[in-house]
TORBAGU-465150 format. One record per residue (C-alpha): x, y, z. Coordinates in pm, whole numbers, plus 50000, padded with zeros to 5 digits. Layout:
BEGIN
+-------+-------+-------+
!    c1 !    c2 !    c3 !
+-------+-------+-------+
!     X !     Y !     Z !
...
+-------+-------+-------+
//
This chain:
BEGIN
+-------+-------+-------+
!    c1 !    c2 !    c3 !
+-------+-------+-------+
! 80319 ! 86716 ! 31478 !
! 80448 ! 86553 ! 31160 !
! 80416 ! 86174 ! 31170 !
! 80708 ! 85949 ! 31078 !
! 80537 ! 85845 ! 30754 !
! 80477 ! 86210 ! 30667 !
! 80840 ! 86292 ! 30749 !
! 80964 ! 86021 ! 30513 !
! 80739 ! 86159 ! 30240 !
! 80887 ! 86508 ! 30295 !
! 81233 ! 86348 ! 30290 !
! 81146 ! 86181 ! 29959 !
! 81040 ! 86513 ! 29810 !
! 81354 ! 86689 ! 29932 !
! 81570 ! 86435 ! 29751 !
! 81399 ! 86510 ! 29418 !
! 81571 ! 86753 ! 29183 !
! 81449 ! 87109 ! 29203 !
! 81378 ! 87305 ! 28885 !
! 81703 ! 87494 ! 28939 !
! 81902 ! 87172 ! 28974 !
! 81741 ! 87019 ! 28665 !
! 81822 ! 87327 ! 28456 !
! 82176 ! 87340 ! 28590 !
! 82228 ! 86971 ! 28518 !
! 82099 ! 87012 ! 28162 !
! 82329 ! 87309 ! 28101 !
! 82633 ! 87134 ! 28243 !
! 82597 ! 86802 ! 28063 !
! 82520 ! 86979 ! 27735 !
! 82845 ! 87176 ! 27770 !
! 83047 ! 86860 ! 27834 !
! 82883 ! 86680 ! 27542 !
! 82962 ! 86968 ! 27307 !
! 83322 ! 86978 ! 27428 !
! 83385 ! 86607 ! 27369 !
! 83202 ! 86606 ! 27037 !
! 83425 ! 86888 ! 26910 !
! 83735 ! 86669 ! 26951 !
! 83614 ! 86314 ! 26894 !
! 83389 ! 86135 ! 26648 !
! 83092 ! 86031 ! 26860 !
! 82822 ! 85803 ! 26722 !
! 82592 ! 85886 ! 27013 !
! 82606 ! 85999 ! 27372 !
! 82357 ! 85949 ! 27650 !
! 82308 ! 86001 ! 28020 !
! 82362 ! 85691 ! 28225 !
! 82457 ! 85590 ! 28578 !
! 82231 ! 85676 ! 28869 !
! 82134 ! 86009 ! 28710 !
! 82005 ! 85828 ! 28404 !
! 81825 ! 85572 ! 28623 !
! 81679 ! 85848 ! 28844 !
! 81845 ! 85704 ! 29156 !
! 82094 ! 85989 ! 29199 !
! 82066 ! 86169 ! 29531 !
! 82152 ! 86526 ! 29614 !
! 82383 ! 86707 ! 29578 !
! 82441 ! 86610 ! 29216 !
! 82787 ! 86456 ! 29186 !
! 82933 ! 86221 ! 28926 !
! 82660 ! 86262 ! 28664 !
! 82761 ! 86006 ! 28399 !
! 82763 ! 86058 ! 28023 !
! 82847 ! 85764 ! 27793 !
! 83019 ! 85858 ! 27467 !
! 83001 ! 85582 ! 27203 !
! 83308 ! 85646 ! 26991 !
! 83283 ! 85639 ! 26611 !
! 83478 ! 85452 ! 26346 !
! 83755 ! 85712 ! 26330 !
! 83831 ! 85653 ! 26697 !
! 83885 ! 85276 ! 26667 !
! 84259 ! 85328 ! 26719 !
! 84200 ! 85381 ! 27092 !
! 84075 ! 85024 ! 27135 !
! 84422 ! 84891 ! 27048 !
! 84595 ! 85112 ! 27304 !
! 84619 ! 85091 ! 27682 !
! 84294 ! 85214 ! 27842 !
! 84457 ! 85509 ! 28014 !
! 84539 ! 85671 ! 27681 !
! 84180 ! 85741 ! 27576 !
! 84095 ! 85846 ! 27932 !
! 84387 ! 86089 ! 27926 !
! 84274 ! 86216 ! 27585 !
! 83926 ! 86285 ! 27724 !
! 84086 ! 86457 ! 28021 !
! 84304 ! 86677 ! 27797 !
! 84003 ! 86772 ! 27589 !
! 83810 ! 86884 ! 27896 !
! 84114 ! 87065 ! 28041 !
! 84115 ! 87293 ! 27736 !
! 83768 ! 87416 ! 27831 !
! 83759 ! 87394 ! 28208 !
! 84123 ! 87419 ! 28316 !
! 84364 ! 87169 ! 28468 !
! 84247 ! 87218 ! 28826 !
! 83887 ! 87137 ! 28735 !
! 83946 ! 86803 ! 28561 !
! 84046 ! 86478 ! 28728 !
! 84144 ! 86150 ! 28560 !
! 83912 ! 85878 ! 28686 !
! 83921 ! 85501 ! 28682 !
! 83678 ! 85473 ! 28390 !
! 83610 ! 85837 ! 28300 !
! 83735 ! 86193 ! 28299 !
! 83566 ! 86402 ! 28566 !
! 83486 ! 86773 ! 28545 !
! 83452 ! 86929 ! 28890 !
! 83235 ! 87240 ! 28867 !
! 83213 ! 87320 ! 29237 !
! 83532 ! 87166 ! 29372 !
! 83563 ! 87356 ! 29700 !
! 83213 ! 87488 ! 29750 !
! 83039 ! 87463 ! 30086 !
! 82706 ! 87562 ! 29932 !
! 82595 ! 87251 ! 29740 !
! 82227 ! 87339 ! 29703 !
! 82097 ! 87362 ! 29347 !
! 82432 ! 87281 ! 29191 !
! 82589 ! 87012 ! 28976 !
! 82918 ! 86933 ! 29146 !
! 83074 ! 86709 ! 28881 !
! 83016 ! 86523 ! 28555 !
! 83190 ! 86203 ! 28441 !
! 83267 ! 86163 ! 28070 !
! 83295 ! 85791 ! 27989 !
! 83450 ! 85681 ! 27656 !
! 83295 ! 85364 ! 27517 !
! 83278 ! 85140 ! 27214 !
! 82941 ! 84994 ! 27123 !
! 82944 ! 84621 ! 27047 !
! 82659 ! 84411 ! 26911 !
! 82514 ! 84333 ! 27253 !
! 82692 ! 84559 ! 27501 !
! 82964 ! 84823 ! 27543 !
! 83333 ! 84825 ! 27627 !
! 83482 ! 85096 ! 27845 !
! 83843 ! 85156 ! 27957 !
! 83944 ! 85066 ! 28313 !
! 84257 ! 85248 ! 28425 !
! 84308 ! 85037 ! 28738 !
! 84267 ! 84700 ! 28567 !
! 84463 ! 84812 ! 28262 !
! 84210 ! 84665 ! 28020 !
! 83880 ! 84729 ! 27847 !
! 83580 ! 84588 ! 28029 !
! 83230 ! 84505 ! 27911 !
! 82924 ! 84673 ! 28055 !
! 82570 ! 84763 ! 27961 !
! 82412 ! 85059 ! 28140 !
! 82092 ! 85002 ! 27947 !
! 82047 ! 84664 ! 28120 !
! 82108 ! 84834 ! 28454 !
! 81835 ! 85086 ! 28371 !
! 81592 ! 84813 ! 28264 !
! 81641 ! 84623 ! 28591 !
! 81593 ! 84938 ! 28798 !
! 81276 ! 85029 ! 28608 !
! 81133 ! 84679 ! 28650 !
! 81205 ! 84669 ! 29023 !
! 81056 ! 85015 ! 29072 !
! 80739 ! 84908 ! 28890 !
! 80720 ! 84589 ! 29098 !
! 80726 ! 84797 ! 29417 !
! 80472 ! 85053 ! 29305 !
! 80719 ! 85330 ! 29229 !
! 80871 ! 85324 ! 29577 !
! 81198 ! 85144 ! 29505 !
! 81368 ! 85443 ! 29339 !
! 81288 ! 85681 ! 29629 !
! 81406 ! 85414 ! 29876 !
! 81739 ! 85380 ! 29693 !
! 81782 ! 85757 ! 29701 !
! 81722 ! 85754 ! 30077 !
! 81976 ! 85476 ! 30129 !
! 82233 ! 85657 ! 29917 !
! 82168 ! 85973 ! 30116 !
! 82231 ! 85777 ! 30435 !
! 82556 ! 85645 ! 30285 !
! 82673 ! 85996 ! 30207 !
! 82573 ! 86124 ! 30551 !
! 82765 ! 85833 ! 30709 !
! 83088 ! 85924 ! 30522 !
! 83031 ! 85675 ! 30238 !
! 83109 ! 85342 ! 30406 !
! 82970 ! 85157 ! 30100 !
! 83162 ! 85217 ! 29776 !
! 83063 ! 85275 ! 29506 !
! 82713 ! 85403 ! 29577 !
! 82598 ! 85187 ! 29284 !
! 82660 ! 84889 ! 29512 !
! 82369 ! 85005 ! 29730 !
! 82147 ! 85000 ! 29424 !
! 82266 ! 84654 ! 29322 !
! 82204 ! 84516 ! 29671 !
! 81861 ! 84678 ! 29682 !
! 81767 ! 84493 ! 29363 !
! 81808 ! 84166 ! 29552 !
! 81725 ! 84256 ! 29910 !
! 81409 ! 84465 ! 29870 !
! 81107 ! 84261 ! 29767 !
! 80732 ! 84308 ! 29741 !
! 80514 ! 84378 ! 29920 !
! 80660 ! 84716 ! 30010 !
! 80571 ! 84819 ! 30366 !
! 80680 ! 85170 ! 30467 !
! 80996 ! 85365 ! 30392 !
! 81094 ! 85349 ! 30759 !
! 81051 ! 84972 ! 30777 !
! 81227 ! 84907 ! 30445 !
! 81523 ! 85127 ! 30543 !
! 81555 ! 84941 ! 30875 !
! 81530 ! 84605 ! 30698 !
! 81803 ! 84701 ! 30453 !
! 82035 ! 84804 ! 30737 !
! 81965 ! 84472 ! 30908 !
! 82011 ! 84254 ! 30599 !
! 82328 ! 84393 ! 30442 !
! 82594 ! 84308 ! 30708 !
! 82543 ! 83935 ! 30654 !
! 82596 ! 83957 ! 30277 !
! 82822 ! 84257 ! 30223 !
! 83146 ! 84059 ! 30206 !
! 83017 ! 83831 ! 29933 !
! 83081 ! 83921 ! 29568 !
! 82813 ! 84140 ! 29409 !
! 82829 ! 84091 ! 29031 !
! 82751 ! 84342 ! 28762 !
! 82370 ! 84318 ! 28711 !
! 82432 ! 84292 ! 28337 !
! 82663 ! 83994 ! 28396 !
! 82945 ! 84153 ! 28199 !
! 83195 ! 84359 ! 28395 !
! 83389 ! 84322 ! 28719 !
! 83203 ! 84277 ! 29046 !
! 83039 ! 84600 ! 29157 !
! 83178 ! 84526 ! 29504 !
! 83541 ! 84519 ! 29390 !
! 83624 ! 84837 ! 29584 !
! 83512 ! 84685 ! 29915 !
! 83836 ! 84568 ! 30077 !
! 83812 ! 84368 ! 30402 !
! 83878 ! 84686 ! 30600 !
! 83606 ! 84876 ! 30416 !
! 83364 ! 84588 ! 30464 !
! 83419 ! 84598 ! 30840 !
! 83378 ! 84976 ! 30845 !
! 83054 ! 84948 ! 30648 !
! 82919 ! 84669 ! 30868 !
! 82983 ! 84882 ! 31177 !
! 82804 ! 85180 ! 31020 !
! 82511 ! 84964 ! 30911 !
! 82470 ! 84806 ! 31254 !
! 82477 ! 85146 ! 31422 !
! 82217 ! 85275 ! 31175 !
! 81999 ! 84966 ! 31226 !
! 82003 ! 85004 ! 31605 !
! 81899 ! 85368 ! 31580 !
! 81632 ! 85290 ! 31319 !
! 81488 ! 85012 ! 31535 !
! 81485 ! 85241 ! 31838 !
! 81316 ! 85515 ! 31636 !
! 81043 ! 85270 ! 31536 !
! 80991 ! 85167 ! 31899 !
! 80969 ! 85532 ! 32005 !
! 80709 ! 85593 ! 31735 !
! 80505 ! 85294 ! 31859 !
! 80518 ! 85443 ! 32209 !
! 80378 ! 85773 ! 32081 !
! 80711 ! 85954 ! 32118 !
! 80704 ! 86091 ! 31765 !
! 80933 ! 86387 ! 31830 !
! 81208 ! 86164 ! 31967 !
! 81161 ! 85923 ! 31679 !
! 81198 ! 86201 ! 31421 !
! 81511 ! 86332 ! 31592 !
! 81666 ! 85986 ! 31582 !
! 81571 ! 85935 ! 31219 !
! 81740 ! 86267 ! 31143 !
! 82059 ! 86134 ! 31305 !
! 82045 ! 85830 ! 31079 !
! 81933 ! 85977 ! 30747 !
! 82104 ! 86315 ! 30756 !
! 82019 ! 86681 ! 30722 !
! 81746 ! 86648 ! 30460 !
! 81525 ! 86450 ! 30700 !
! 81266 ! 86674 ! 30873 !
! 81225 ! 86678 ! 31252 !
! 80891 ! 86860 ! 31263 !
+-------+-------+-------+
//
C-alpha cells in the first residue's frame, strides 16, 4: 500500500502542470497579450501572480499578466482607475465577446471556460492588469478603492524564490497543496495569495514532511488570521483586506476542522492504519490526493 509520504509526493506531482496545460496556458496568454498590444502602447508585459511565481494550483484560473503602459497611455493615470480597467475590458470584449469578459477589481478577466465541468488540462481565465512602471515599483488601478495603488510583483517573486530555496525546494509545492485545500474547502481564505503571504512567515526551516507542515499550518493560522497581513513588498493595501470578520470566522472554522482531521490522520498512520489515514487526508486535501 502507498505510504502517506508517497501519497503526498503523488499529490505534489498531480498539482504540477501537465504538458497540455502548459501549452494551453502559453497559447491563451499569448492571445491576450496580442489583443491588448493591438490597442494600447505597452512598454513590456510579463506573467506575474501565482502563475509567475509557480505557486498556482490546478485548475488554472486567474493567470495574471502585467501590462506596463507606455508614454502614450499616460492620460489614464489622471483619470479614475475604473476607466482604464473598462478600456481593457472593452478591448478584450472585441475579441472574446461580452459574456466572456468580466471587469475585475484590478484587472479585466477573460473567462475561457466559464461554465465547464471538465476543468482538466484547461486555462479557465486570464487577468489582464494595466500598470505604470515607476522608478522602484508599479502602480495599478483599484476599482474598489477608487485610486491607483503601488505594488511590486517582482519583489513578491523574489521572496517566494528565497523561501523556496531556504526550504530545499519544498515551500512552493507546500503552498500549492494549501491552496488546493482552500479551493476544496470552498475558498474560506481570500484571496489565495493570502495563503502564500502567511506561508512566508509561518513555515520555517527545517522542513519536516508535507503532512506535518500542512497540519502545522492549519494549527497556526487561526490565531493570526484576524491580524493585518501587509503586502510583502510593503507598498499596497493589506493582502488580508478582503477578510471581513465573518469571513475570518468562517476560515477559522474550516482551518480547525482541517487540523483535527490532519492530526487524526497522522495518529492513524502512526498506528499502522495507513488506508484510513489516506482516506482522511483525501477528505482534507481534495480529489487530487491519492487513497491508494
